[in-house]
Structures are given as structure tokens and as C-alpha cells.
N, C-alpha and C positions, 0 to 999 in steps of 0.2 A: 504494500500500500504506500503510495507516494503522494506527497503533498506539494503541489506546484506553488511557487512563490508568486502571490499576487502583489504584495508589497511588503517591505520590511520596515516596520515602525515600532517604536518603543514608547509606550505611554507610561511614564514614571510617576507614580502617585505616592506621596509620603502620607500614610494614614496615621491619624492620631485621634485621641479621644478628647472631645471638646467638653467644656462645662455645660454646653447646651446641645440639644439635638442637632447633629450635623447633617447637612445634605451634600450630595455630590454634584458639583457644577462642572460642566465641560464647555470647551470652546476651542477655536483654532486661532492661533496668533499668526498674522500675516504682515508682509510689507505693504503699507498703506498705498504705495505708489502703483504696484503692479499685481498685488494679490498673492505673491509667492509666499509659501509658508516659511516661518522662521523656526528652524530646528533648535531645540535645546535652550529656548528662552526660559528665563526664570519667572516663576509665579509664586509670590510670597504673600501670605495672609497675616501671620503673626509668628512669634517664636514657636518652633515645633510644627508649624503647619505651612508647608511649602512643597513645590514640585517643579518640574521642568517640562517643556513640551517635547513631543516625540519627533521623529524624523520628518513627519508630515505637519508639524506645527500644532498638533493637538495636545490637549492636556485635560486631566480630570483631577479635581481636588475636593476633599471632604472638609467642609467648613460651615459656619453659620451664614445665613443669607445677608446678615448685617456686616460681615467682615469686608474690609476694603482690600482688594487684591492689587498688589503692585506688580505690574508686568514689565519686565525689562529684558533687553537684548543688547549686548555690547555693540556699539555703532549706531544704535537707534534711540530715539527719545522714549523715555519710560512713560507709562500711563497707569493711572490708578482708577480702578473700577469696582463699585460695590458688587459683591458676588451675586446678589439677587437681581441685579440689572446687567448681568454679564452679556447676554445675547450669544449668538453662535460664532461671531468673529470679532477679533480685536485687532485693529490695524495700528501699527507703529510707524512713525515717520523716521526716516534716516537722519542722523546728525549731519551737519553741514561740513563740507570739506573746506578747510582754510588754505589760502595761498601761503607758501612757505616764506614769501617775502614779508608777510605781516609779522611773523614771529620766527626767528632763526635761532636754533639751538646748536651750539658746538656739539657735534655728535659724540665725541669722546667723553666730554663732560657729562652729557645726558646718560650715557650707558654706565659711567662710573656711579652716578647718583642712583640709578635704578638697581644696579648690582648691589650697592651698599645697603639700600633699603630692603631689598629682597632677602639678603643674607641676615640682616638685623631681625626681620620678622621670623626667619627660620630659627635663629639662635634663641630669640625670646620665647618662642612657642614650640621648641623642638620636641618637648615631651608630650605635647597635646596629641590625643588620638581621636579619631572619629571612625564610625562604622559606615560601610558602604554596601548598597545592594548591587550585585553584579549579575549581568545577563550576557550570555554569549550564544550566538547561533551561527551555524555553518551551512552553506548551500553548495551542492555540487550540480553545476549546470541548472540552476534555479530550483533544484529539489532540496528541501530542507531535510538534512539527515542527522543533525546534531543539535542538542539543546542543553545548556548548562545554566544553573543559577547558584548563587552563593552569597552569603554574608561575609564580608571581609572587614578587617579593621587594620588600621595602620596610622603612621604619623602623616598628618595631612597638611601641615603648615608649608606654604610656598609650593610644594609639589609632593606627590605621593611617594612613600618609601616604606620599606619593611612591612609589606602586607602579610597578614596572617589570615588563615581560614578559620572562621567561626563555625559555620555550617554550610554544606554544599550538596548539590545533587547534580547528576550528570546522566544522560541517556543518549543513545545513538543507534542507528541502523546502518549497516554497511550498504551504500548504494551499489546497484548492479554495475555502475560505470567504473567502480574502483576494484582493482584486483584483490586487495585485502583492506580490511578496515584500519584506518589510521586516524589519529586525532592530533590537533594542533595544540601541543601541551603548554607552550610558553606565551600564548597570546595575551594573557592578563598582564605580563610584564611590560607590554607596550603602553600601558596606562601610567607607568611610573616614569614620567618624562622629567629628567633632571635638567634644571634650567640655569643654575648659577653655581659658581665656585669662586673662591677668593685667592687661591694659590697661583703663583707664577711658575710653579715647578711642572715641567713636562710630565714627570712621572705621575703626578696627580691627575692630569688630563686623561691619561690612559687607564686610570682606575675607574673612570666614569663609564657608565653604559653607553653614553653618547657624548659627543663634544658639546658642552653647554654654550649657549650664545652669550650669556652674561658672565664674562670672566675677563681678567686683564689682557689676555692674549687673543681676544676674539678676532683681531685683524689678521692673524695667521690662518684663520679658517673661513672667515665670513666677509662678504661685502655687505655694507649697511647703508640704508637710507630710511627716511621717516616721513610721515605726514601728520597733520593735526586735524582732528574732527571735533566739533563742538555742538552743544545745544544750550538752552537757557540755564541748565543746571550744572554742567561740567564741561571740561575739555579733556580729550583723550589724545595721547600720542601713540600712533601706530608705528612701531619700529620693525622694519623688515630686515631679517637676517638671511642672506642668500649664500649657500656654500660656494667657496671658490672652486674653479674647475680642478679636476684630477684629485679631489679629496676622496680617499678610499676608506676613511674611518666612518663609523656610525655617527651620523650627524643630522641636525635638524635644518629644514628649509622652512622657516617659521616667521610669522608676524606676531609680535607681542604688543598687546594693548595695555597702556599704562595710564593711570589717573595722573593728570598733570600736577594737581595740588598735593597729593600724598606720595607719588611715585610707587603706589601699590599696583601690582599686577591685577588686571581685570579679566583678561582672556588671552589664550594662546591658540593659534590654529596653523596648521601646515602639514608637512610631510616628514616622516622619519626615513632617512635614506641609509643604505648600506647595512641594514640589520639582517638578522638571520631568523628563519623559522625552523622549527623542529617538528617533523611528523614522527609520531611513534605508533607502532603497530602492537595491538594487544591480542594475543591468542591464549586462551585458557589462563588469563590473568598474568601471563608472563611476557615481558617486553622482548620481542623477537627481532625487530628491525627498526632502524632509525634512518631517516632521510633528512639531510640538512642542506638548505640552499638560501641564497640571499634574496631579499625582497625589500619593499618599502611599504609604509602604511600611512594613511591619512588620519589626522586627529583633530579634535577640538577640546580644549580644556577651559572650563569656566571657573572663575574664582568667586568666593563669597566671604563676607565678614559677618554673616548671620549669627554665628556662634561666638562672636566676640574677638575673633582673631582672623588673620588672613589665611585662608585655606582653600583647598580644592572643593568645588561644589559638584562638578560632574566631569566625566571624561568619556568621549565617544571615539571609538577607533574602528576603522574600516580597512580591510586588506583584501587584495585579489591576486591570485597566482594560478598557474597551471600545474596540475599534479596528475601524473599518469594520463595525460592527454585531456583531462577534464578541467574546466574552470571552477576554482574553489573561491567562494566569497565568504569571508568571516567578518562578523560584526560584534561589537560589544558596547555596553554602556555601564558606567559606574555612577551611582547617585548617592550623595552624602545624606545619610539619615541621622546623623548626629550621634550622641552617646546614649542610645536607647537601651542597650543591654550591657551588662558588666560580665562578660564571659571571657574566659581565657582562650586565646586563639592558638592555632597550630602553625608554626612557622613554615612558610612555603619554601621548598628547596629550589634554589636558583640553579643548582647543578654546578659542576666544575669543568665542564667541557669548553665553554666559552661564554662570554658575556651575553646577557639577555636570554639565558636559558632558565627554565623553571618547569614545574610540573604540577599545575593545579589539579588536573584530572586524577593523577596518581595519588595526590594527597586526599582528595575526596574519596577515592576508593579505599584508602587505608582507614579513613575515619568511619566509613560505613554510612548507609542511607537511613536517615531518621524520618520515616514517613509521617509520624505524628507531628514532628516539628514543622514540616512543610504544610501539613493540613491547617496548622494554626498560624502560619506566617506568610500568607500570600499577600504581600504588601505592594505588588506591582501589577497593574492591570495589563492583560495580555491582548494582543491583536487577535483577530479571528484565526489567522494562520498559526500563531503561537498556541492558541487554545486547542486547535486540532492536533498539533504536534503533541501537546501535553496529554490529551485524551488517548492518543495512539500509544504513547510510551507507558502511560499508567495502565492501560488495558492489557498490555503485553508484559507488565512488570519488568520494564527495562531499567528503571532507575536503580543504581547501585550495582549493575551488572555490566561487565565489559565482555562483549562478544561480537 
């Protein structure tokens, strides 16, 4: 039984218990100029009640009708709407692009300031942890064959690191198009995008999973330019880091959006280049074969200060490659659900073969499938395709089984 992909969307809803009876409100956030959906926009009602839009700009949030939703998307003007008057669509206007002749920043000085503030935020809040809901899906030539969900926790200030597994589940069916079943074990590591370092030592650069854009020696790896966008509330500096030709190290081709007043990161989006993916084959629960090859992935990282410090709000990652003659599309979303649970996590093995290796699926298997936990913790709304996948895997008792 195969499920054809109609669309891949992620409706992320942070469920919470309100002091009053909550309703579920839904809408689509779009670019007011052309109607294009705005993916992963932030929807904030009050502390503990927030969500983001999915890949099609849709969101669902459980709150009181009197709550005022602040809907924001980096690069667009924010809008506040009472939940009871939400309507089906919310249009956001883009911020205005300013001419660089109006305000000229010495680029080296600007990057030093942003780097210093990012590292200050990291140092100040380096022990703070948050929990994230993670979802990963894989498609072989538009056929969904893999589904994973997990609660992860990790240090979240400035960028994600040291992720641990709290609870997870994983299921898949081997597509007829693939000679043997394999899974993409290190995909979750692509959400841990290191962005800054203070050292001038080359040896410290090589210790990083990727060459960070915010560092003293950025000119050795990147060409840089910037632009300024503004609205009545704020001004953002969009700094573009483009890898220099012939760079073979894992590196980012990224735009970093920075609040001009605070030098705080607001958003990062771009492509990770020269990274490696690892396919692992599981037969009778024993790892039999590994296939490693280079790839690149697209990402969007949104930042928040909702919990009182600068941290990651969400990470979306998309990757496409050809394996055994078939096109494989893998997608993931991480959403910050705050410190909702005080549970000890299991450290995820990054592996020692090379950087950016890890094994989320193997760790889930070692932990075992807790069906009762997942019956009581469905905090993310599913698309119709995802719901069909879930019903198929649950019907065939595939969660917790590698075959």
C-alpha cells in the first residue's frame, strides 16, 4: 500500500491548557502583495501559547477567543489580530528595502558587533535548555515511506547543540524502488547549525561541523554584503555570506537577519554545502551496510526571545538526492515547546567516522517504543497524508520495528 504525496506540510501547534475554555483557531498567513503563503511564520498569543505556520502558511492554535495573536515573519510587518476575529487569511506587508546610500555600515565592524553579541548571548545562557518537537518524513519518488517523531531537548541559546532524545518513534516500509531498506540516520544533525566562534586558531575552525560565518577569519571563506529593511517598528540588517569558490569544507551559503538596535539574530536561511549523508541498512536489527556521499541541504532557522533569552524557535530542513536511481526527498521541522517536561534525555551518538554523523533512529530503537506515551502526547496536528501514513504504520504495528 503506497501513499502518493499530494503535498508536504507541517502544521505545528503548541497545545497548552488555558485558564478558560480554549478553542482552536486556524488561518493561512500570506504575503499581502501576491497571496503567496508565508512558511514558518510565528503566531504568538501569550507565554506558553504559540505556534508557527506550516509549509503552506497554515496554522492552528488553541487559545481563548479574546487572546490577541501577534503574527510575525522576518522581513514582513507584524500584525496583531484578536483570535475571535481571525478570519481565514492574514496578509502581511513586506518591510521596505532601504538604499545603502542612506545608511552605510563598515562591514567588518558590523560583523564584529554581531559576532560579539551572539557569543555574549551564548555565554550568558549556555546552560539554558528547551525541548523541541521533531518530525521527519522521507519520500522516494513522491511515495512516503518513512515517518519519525521525537521529543528532543538541548541547549538552544544562539543555535542548537547537544541534542538529547527524550522520547521517539520511528516506522518505515521499504519501497519497491529500493533494493534494500535504508534510513537517513544523521538528518537531525543538520538542525544544529553552528553560526559563530571567537577563536582565530585554524584548529578550532576544523573542530566545527561547518565553517561558521560569524568569526574573525570569515574573509578567508566568505564574500559578504548586506542590505537594510525596515518598517515602522524596527530595522533589520540582512547580511549575506557567500562561500568563496573552491571551498571544499562544510560551509554555509546563508543570509543572517539581525535586529539593528540589539544586534540579536532574528533569522537565518540558506544552504549547507559540502556535508555528508549516511544511509544505513537494517536487517534483523543488525547494521549491515552503510553508504556515505556528499550533499547539500536547505534550511530556515527562526529565533525567539519568548522564553526570556535569545534562542532557536524553529528549524526547517529540506534535502534531495538520488539513491539507487531513485529521488529521495527528506524533510524535517523542529519546534520549540519550551520547558514543558523535566525528563532526562539520552545523548545522541554523533559517531566517530566523520563530522555530522549521528544516529537518531538507532537511539530510538535502543530506547524502545512507548505506545502509551504517544497516545497521550500528540501535540502536532498532522496533514491528511501524514495521518494516512500514521494509520498504515499503526495498523501494521511498525513503530519500534526495523525491517
